[in-house]
C-alpha positions as CSV (number, residue, x, y, z in Angstrom):
1,M,-11.6,26.2,-11.8
2,K,-11.8,25.1,-15.4
3,K,-9.0,22.7,-16.3
4,S,-7.0,23.5,-19.5
5,I,-7.0,20.8,-22.1
6,S,-3.3,20.9,-22.3
7,K,-2.9,20.2,-18.6
8,L,-4.9,17.0,-18.4
9,S,-3.1,14.1,-16.7
10,L,-2.0,11.1,-18.6
11,F,-4.7,9.0,-16.9
12,E,-7.4,11.5,-17.9
13,M,-6.2,11.5,-21.5
14,I,-6.3,7.7,-21.6
15,I,-9.9,7.7,-20.3
16,I,-10.9,10.4,-22.9
17,G,-9.2,8.4,-25.7
18,R,-11.0,5.2,-24.8
19,G,-14.3,7.1,-24.6
20,I,-13.7,8.5,-28.1
21,I,-12.9,5.0,-29.4
22,I,-16.1,3.6,-27.9
23,L,-18.0,6.5,-29.4
24,I,-16.6,5.8,-32.9
25,F,-17.6,2.1,-32.6
26,F,-21.0,3.1,-31.3
27,G,-21.4,5.4,-34.3
28,L,-20.5,2.7,-36.7
29,L,-23.0,0.3,-35.1
30,I,-25.8,2.9,-35.3
31,S,-24.8,3.7,-38.9
32,F,-25.1,0.0,-39.8
33,I,-28.5,-0.4,-38.1
34,T,-29.7,2.8,-39.7
35,V,-28.8,1.5,-43.2
36,I,-30.7,-1.8,-42.5
37,L,-33.7,0.1,-41.2
38,F,-33.6,2.4,-44.3
39,M,-33.6,-0.6,-46.6
40,I,-36.5,-2.2,-44.8
41,L,-38.4,1.1,-44.8
42,C,-37.9,1.5,-48.6
43,A,-39.3,-2.1,-49.0
44,Y,-42.3,-1.2,-46.9
45,I,-42.9,2.0,-48.8
46,I,-42.8,0.1,-52.1
47,I,-45.3,-2.4,-50.7
48,F,-47.5,0.5,-49.4
49,I,-47.5,2.2,-52.8
50,I,-48.3,-1.0,-54.7
51,K,-50.7,-2.7,-52.3
52,K,-52.0,0.3,-50.3
53,K,-51.1,-1.3,-47.0
54,H,-50.6,0.5,-43.7
55,F,-47.8,3.1,-43.8
56,P,-44.9,2.0,-41.5
57,K,-44.8,5.1,-39.3
58,K,-42.9,3.5,-36.4
59,L,-40.2,2.2,-38.8
60,M,-39.9,5.6,-40.4
61,V,-39.4,7.2,-36.9
62,A,-36.8,4.7,-36.0
63,T,-34.9,5.2,-39.2
64,L,-35.0,9.0,-38.9
65,S,-33.8,8.7,-35.3
66,G,-30.9,6.6,-36.5
67,V,-30.0,9.2,-39.1
68,V,-30.1,12.1,-36.6
69,L,-28.0,10.1,-34.0
70,T,-25.4,9.1,-36.7
71,S,-25.2,12.7,-37.9
72,S,-24.8,14.0,-34.4
73,I,-21.8,11.6,-33.7
74,Y,-20.3,12.6,-37.1
75,M,-20.6,16.3,-36.2
76,Y,-19.1,15.7,-32.8
77,E,-16.1,13.9,-34.3
78,M,-15.6,16.5,-37.0
79,Y,-16.0,19.8,-35.1
80,F,-15.2,19.0,-31.4
81,F,-11.8,17.3,-31.8
82,T,-9.0,18.1,-29.4
83,F,-5.5,16.5,-29.2
84,S,-6.7,14.9,-25.9
85,D,-8.5,12.4,-28.2
86,I,-5.1,10.8,-29.0
87,D,-4.9,7.3,-27.8
88,R,-2.1,7.5,-25.2
89,E,-2.5,4.0,-23.7
90,F,0.5,2.6,-25.7
91,I,2.4,5.9,-26.0
92,Q,6.1,5.7,-26.9
93,K,8.5,8.5,-26.4
94,G,10.4,9.5,-29.5
95,F,12.8,12.2,-30.6
96,G,13.7,14.9,-28.1
97,P,13.4,16.9,-26.0
98,V,15.0,19.5,-28.2
99,T,15.4,22.8,-26.5
100,S,15.1,26.1,-28.3
101,P,18.2,28.5,-28.5
102,T,17.2,30.5,-25.4
103,E,15.6,27.5,-23.6
104,K,12.2,29.1,-23.8
105,Y,10.7,25.9,-25.4
106,A,11.4,22.2,-25.5
107,A,10.0,20.0,-28.3
108,T,9.4,16.3,-27.7
109,A,8.0,13.8,-30.2
110,Y,5.8,10.8,-29.2
111,Y,4.6,7.8,-31.1
112,E,1.1,6.2,-31.2
113,P,0.9,2.7,-32.7
114,Y,-2.5,1.8,-34.3
115,G,-4.1,-1.1,-36.1
116,G,-1.9,-3.9,-34.7
117,A,0.5,-5.7,-37.0
118,A,-1.2,-4.5,-40.1
119,G,-1.4,-0.9,-38.9
120,G,1.0,2.0,-38.6
121,V,2.3,4.7,-36.3
122,N,1.2,8.2,-35.7
123,V,3.6,10.9,-34.4
124,W,2.9,14.1,-32.5
125,V,5.0,16.8,-31.2
126,E,4.5,18.6,-27.9
127,I,5.9,21.9,-26.9
128,T,6.7,22.6,-23.3
129,Y,6.7,26.3,-22.4
130,K,9.4,26.5,-19.8
131,I,8.7,30.0,-18.7
132,E,4.9,29.5,-18.4
133,K,4.8,26.9,-15.6
134,N,5.6,24.1,-18.1
135,K,2.5,24.6,-20.1
136,V,2.3,21.9,-22.8
137,Q,0.8,22.3,-26.3
138,T,0.5,19.8,-29.1
139,V,1.5,21.5,-32.4
140,Y,2.0,18.6,-34.8
141,Y,0.2,15.4,-35.6
142,S,0.7,13.1,-38.6
143,D,1.4,9.6,-39.8
144,A,5.0,8.8,-38.9
145,R,7.6,8.3,-41.6
146,S,10.9,6.6,-41.3
147,N,13.0,9.8,-41.5
148,F,12.0,12.0,-38.6
149,S,13.9,14.8,-36.7
150,M,13.3,18.2,-35.3
151,E,15.4,21.4,-35.4
152,W,15.0,24.9,-34.0
153,L,15.6,27.5,-36.8
154,D,15.3,30.3,-34.3
155,E,13.8,31.0,-30.9
156,D,10.1,30.6,-32.1
157,T,10.4,28.5,-35.3
158,L,10.6,24.7,-35.2
159,Y,11.4,22.6,-38.3
160,I,9.9,19.1,-38.2
161,L,11.3,16.7,-40.7
162,N,8.9,13.8,-41.4
163,D,9.3,12.0,-44.7
164,E,9.9,8.8,-46.6
165,P,12.9,9.3,-48.9
166,K,11.6,6.6,-51.4
167,F,8.2,8.2,-51.6
168,P,8.4,12.0,-52.2
169,N,4.6,12.5,-52.0
170,S,4.6,11.2,-48.5
171,N,6.6,14.2,-47.2
172,R,4.9,15.7,-44.1
173,S,7.7,18.1,-43.1
174,I,6.9,21.6,-42.0
175,K,8.1,24.8,-40.3
176,L,6.0,26.0,-37.4
177,E,6.0,29.3,-35.5
178,I,5.3,28.2,-32.0
179,G,2.3,29.8,-30.4
180,K,0.8,30.7,-33.7
181,E,0.9,27.7,-36.0
182,I,-0.1,24.0,-35.8
183,Y,-0.3,21.1,-38.2
184,H,-2.7,18.2,-38.3
185,E,-2.5,15.8,-41.2
186,N,-6.2,15.1,-41.7
187,G,-7.3,18.5,-40.6
188,L,-9.6,17.7,-37.7
189,A,-7.7,20.2,-35.5
190,C,-8.2,22.9,-38.1
191,K,-12.0,22.2,-38.2
192,S,-12.5,21.9,-34.5
193,L,-14.5,24.6,-32.8
194,L,-12.8,23.8,-29.5
195,M,-9.3,24.6,-30.8
196,K,-9.8,28.0,-32.5
197,D,-8.2,29.9,-29.7
198,E,-5.0,27.8,-29.7
199,Y,-3.5,29.0,-33.0
200,E,-3.6,31.6,-35.7
201,T,-2.9,29.3,-38.6
202,C,-3.6,25.6,-38.9
203,Y,-2.1,23.5,-41.7
204,Q,-3.2,20.2,-43.1
205,N,-2.2,17.8,-45.8
């Protein structure tokens, strides 16, 4: 039986997260090598044009292979994102759970530190569907601000407050209709081909 993305265990999510990080670093390495090969290829082409030396076919093939591989990794990261890609190794429980008026849903926030001492913290909100065998869906993902809270406006609408009072442009607050709307700050969830069936409307900053 095919396992739902939302029902993956914490261990499986950590493994997936590490795999994505390795893939990103591998992509950066391939990109760097490809740029170097491209520069060398350009130099050889100039020499070929000026001195009519042997055309560097092998170098051209290697460079084109690097371009194709880098493009493939970029396409995967851009269009095959899921919330399972979140690095949950250092997960920290945040605000909640906050139960909806008729106890149909429970909203819980989690924090994901990144970048060490010079980095920051991401925040995401998971909705537990209490009447659907505790199905879990991530509906919100953003950079965390200092002022964060959640409030149910009605049975299906969750208001998420996430802003920095001193910096109005940093406000990432939003109202979401659960089961129909999600928010992802940089929009990867909105572009992902794998997540199209999980929402009707996807918001991004």
